[in-house]
N, C-alpha and C positions, 0 to 999 in steps of 0.2 A: 460114502466115497471109498473106493479102493484103488490102489495102484497095481496094475497088472504087470509086475516086474518079470522080465524074461527069464531070470534065473531063480528068484526067490518066491515067485508066485504072487498071489493076492496079498497085498500089505494094507492093514488098516491105517487110518490117519495118524494114530499115535506113533507109528513107525516111520512116517515120512514128512509130517508137517514141520518138524524142527529143521529138517534138511531143506525144505522149501523156504523157510524163513532165513536160514543161513546163506542160501544161494541167491536170495533176493527175488525169487519168483512167486512168493506167497501172494502178493497183491494181484498179479495176473491170474493166479490160480483161483482166488476167491471170486474175482469178477467172472471167470469162466464158469464156476459153480453156479452163480446166480443166473447167468444167461442160459446155461444148460438145463437147470431145473425148470425155468419158465418155459423154455422151448419144448421140453418133454411133457410138462403138465398141460399145455394147451391142447394136446392131442387126447387127453383123458376125458371121459364123459363128465358132464355137469352133474352135481356141483362139487366133484372131487377137488380137493385143494392140495397144494404142495407147501411143505414147511422147509425153510432154509435157516441154518444156524449162523448167527453173526458173532464174530469175535470182538473182544475189547479193542484190539488194534484197528479194526475197521471203523470204529467210532471216532478214531483220531483223524480220519480222513474227512475233510470238509465236503467232499463231493459224494458221500454215500447215498443220499436221497436221489441225486441225479443218476447215479450208477444203477440204482434199483429201477428208477423210472425208465431208463434206457433199455434195461432188460425186459421190462413189461412191454414197452413199445415195439421192440424188435421181434418179440414172440407173438404179440397179439393176445397175451393172457390177460384176462380180466383181473384187475387189482384185488378184487374180493376173493380171488382164488389163491392168493399168495399170503403166507403167514411167515413172519420172521421171528426167530427165537433168540432170546438173549439170556445170559446168566447174570447172577447178582454182581459178578466182577465187573460187568460193564457199568454198573451204577455206583460202584464204590466211591468214585470221586464225587458223584452227585452234583456235578457242576452244570452250569447253565447250558453249555454247548451240547452236552449229552442229552439233556431233556429237549432242547430245541431240535436235535436230530431225530429223536423219537417222535416228536409231534409232526415234524416234516414228513416222516415215513407214514404216520397215520393219516396225514392229509392226502396222501396218494390213494387212500382207500384200502390199504392192506391192514391186516390185523397183526398185533404184537403179542407174543407169549413170553412169560417168564419161565425159563427152563430150570429144572433141578430145584424147584421151590422147597425151602426148608433146610437146605444144607449150609446156608450162610448165617451171618450174625444179624442181618438187618432186613431180611426178606419182607417182614410185615410193614416196616416203615416205607419201603419202596412202593407199596401198593397205594400209599397216599400221594406219592410224587407223580405217578403216571398211571392213567387208566388202562391197564392191560386188558386184552380180550380173553386171555387164557392163562391159567395157572397149571403148570405141569408138576405134579407131585413126584419128588425124587424117588427112584426105584429102591433106595435104601429103606424107606418106610414100607413100601408095598411088599418087598421080599420077606418082611418079618410079620406080616399081618396074621398069618396062620398061627404063629407061636406067641405073639406079643399083643396083649390088650392095649399097651401103651401106643404101639404103632397103629392099631386100628383106631384108637381115639384121635390120634394126630391126623390120620387120613380123613376121618369123619369131620373133624373141626375145620380142616382146610376146605373140604367140599362144601360145608355149610357157609364158610366165609365167602367162597366163590359165588354161591347162589345169592347171598346177600348183596354182594357187590356187582352182580350181573355178569360174572365171568365164568367161562367154561372151565371145568376142572378135568384134567387128564391124568390118569394113573399110569406112571411109567413102569416098564419092566414087568408086565404081567406075563408070567410064564406057565402058570398052572390053572386048572379049572377052579380050584379052591380060592386062589387069589382073585380070579375074575369074579367069582360069586361075592366075595367079601367087598371088593371095591364098588360093586353095584349096590350091595346092601348098605354101604356107608356113604352113598350119595354122589359118587363120581359120575360125571356125564359121559366121559370118553375114556378109552383105554388104549394103551400102546404096549406092544411087547411080542415076544417070540411065540406066544400062544396063537397069535393071529398072523404073524409073518416074520420071516427072517430077512436079513439083508439080501437083496437080489438085484440082478440087472433089469434095466427098463423093459426088456422084452418079456420077462416073466411077470412084471407088474401088469403089463397090458393083457396078459392071459387071465389074470385075476378079474379084470373088468368084464371078461366074457362069461364069467361065472358069478353073477351078482349074489347068489346065496352065500358064497364064502365070505362076503363082506357084510351082509345085512341079516343073516339068519339068526344071529345071537342077540343083537342089540342094535338099535339105530345109532350109528357112529359116524362122525366125520372122519374120513380116511385121510391120514397125513403121511407123507413120505419125508423122512428126515435125511438131509444130505450127509449127515455124519454117522448114520446108523447102518 
């Protein structure tokens, strides 16, 4: 997401989300993001999916599953083509309401990913609480793989854990060919990063689909578009 400000140009979320929260428009903005992501993705070729990030604040809303269901219904997007990403901070409370919300979202037929895996204190314990579909390995580990054997060992261990638990593992922040080679060698099933694509408007994403070799020539990947990237 970017705000195309008439004077300041394109602003990333970190520069305007706090303002949206202070002015009280954040809830409407998040609902619009969900609806827009689904409406855009339904025009993409099968089986391309779209991923949308959820914030801890959204889980305090009792109607989150209904909001997501409404976005799917309004767009006509198959629920299997929507993935919702959460960070460990959503699960910190580890309360019954949070888990119930996650299960209600899964019951819609969508998939759930744990984003930025490995940066919190209790990431492993949360894999016991909820059956995630995807683990996204934080870019801080991927960025050091070329220099650090410890980072390579961590990425490999998480990838093996994902395989054992039946979860897809995505390496975040892949920016070089060497990083791409290493995440493949260490068992990651998917990759995400500037080596494959930078933030772009929907019109440019559609152009990519007209050139399938740019998406499939290196590795069979499930293509995801993050609303916050």
